[in-house]
C-alpha positions as CSV (number, residue, x, y, z in Angstrom):
1,M,116.0,105.6,122.8
2,N,119.0,106.2,121.1
3,P,119.1,109.5,119.2
4,M,121.1,107.7,116.5
5,F,118.4,104.8,116.1
6,P,116.5,105.4,113.1
7,L,113.2,104.6,114.5
8,K,111.1,106.1,111.9
9,N,112.6,104.3,109.1
10,V,112.3,101.0,111.1
11,V,108.3,101.8,111.6
12,G,108.1,102.7,108.0
13,Y,109.9,99.3,106.8
14,A,107.7,97.3,109.4
15,L,104.6,99.1,107.8
16,S,105.6,98.6,104.4
17,L,106.2,94.8,104.9
18,I,102.7,94.5,106.3
19,L,101.0,96.1,103.6
20,T,103.2,94.1,100.9
21,F,102.3,90.8,102.8
22,A,98.6,91.6,103.2
23,A,98.6,92.4,99.4
24,L,99.9,89.2,98.5
25,G,97.7,87.2,101.2
26,L,94.8,88.5,99.7
27,G,95.6,87.5,96.4
28,V,96.9,84.2,96.9
29,A,93.9,83.3,99.5
30,H,91.0,84.0,97.0
31,V,88.6,84.8,100.0
32,L,86.9,87.8,98.1
33,P,85.4,88.2,94.7
34,F,87.2,89.6,92.0
35,G,86.4,93.3,92.3
36,A,86.3,93.5,95.9
37,V,89.9,92.1,95.8
38,M,90.8,94.9,93.2
39,V,89.2,97.8,95.5
40,V,91.2,96.4,98.3
41,L,94.3,96.0,96.5
42,M,94.1,99.7,95.4
43,I,93.4,100.7,99.1
44,L,96.3,99.1,100.2
45,A,98.3,100.4,97.2
46,V,97.5,104.1,98.1
47,M,98.0,103.5,101.8
48,Q,101.6,102.0,100.4
49,I,102.4,105.3,98.6
50,A,101.6,107.2,101.8
51,V,103.7,105.3,103.9
52,Q,106.9,105.7,101.1
53,L,105.9,109.4,101.1
54,Y,105.9,109.9,104.7
55,F,108.6,107.7,106.1
56,F,111.2,107.5,103.4
57,M,110.7,110.5,101.2
58,H,110.0,113.0,104.4
59,F,107.3,114.4,102.3
60,M,106.2,116.6,105.2
61,E,109.5,117.9,106.0
62,S,110.3,121.3,104.1
63,D,111.2,124.6,105.3
64,G,110.3,126.6,101.9
65,P,107.4,126.7,100.2
66,A,105.4,123.4,99.5
67,Y,106.4,123.2,95.8
68,H,106.7,119.6,96.2
69,V,102.9,119.3,97.4
70,I,101.8,120.8,94.1
71,G,104.3,118.4,92.0
72,L,102.7,115.5,93.7
73,A,99.2,117.1,93.0
74,L,100.2,117.4,89.3
75,G,101.5,113.8,89.5
76,V,98.3,112.3,91.0
77,I,96.3,114.3,88.2
78,F,98.4,113.2,85.4
79,T,98.6,109.6,86.5
80,I,94.6,109.4,86.7
81,A,94.4,111.2,83.2
82,V,96.5,108.4,81.4
83,V,94.7,105.4,83.4
84,A,91.5,107.0,82.7
85,G,92.4,107.4,79.2
86,S,93.9,104.1,78.8
87,V,91.1,102.5,80.1
88,W,88.6,104.4,77.6
89,V,90.7,103.4,74.9
90,M,90.7,99.9,75.7
91,T,87.0,99.7,76.2
92,F,86.3,101.8,73.1
93,N,86.4,98.8,70.9
94,A,84.1,96.6,73.0
95,Q,81.5,99.4,72.7
96,V,81.5,99.6,68.8
97,H,81.1,96.0,68.1
């Protein structure tokens, strides 16, 4: 194998395409109930994030302290808080009436 050939990037690109087309096919085919489709799409989205972080953002390659892991963990916590808060606010009106 040529050391100049970007095998890792090609594998990441192929995995990204596979995950994207799997999500698209699942959404278009209507083979599962709505709730199941949402769960599978979320799983595919998390897998896509992992592929992007590992293959393109070189998340695991670092010589110094792992500050980027702390930053990612904080980002995940803030994202969950924003999404959960948004869902709570949007459903609050339905609970009152």
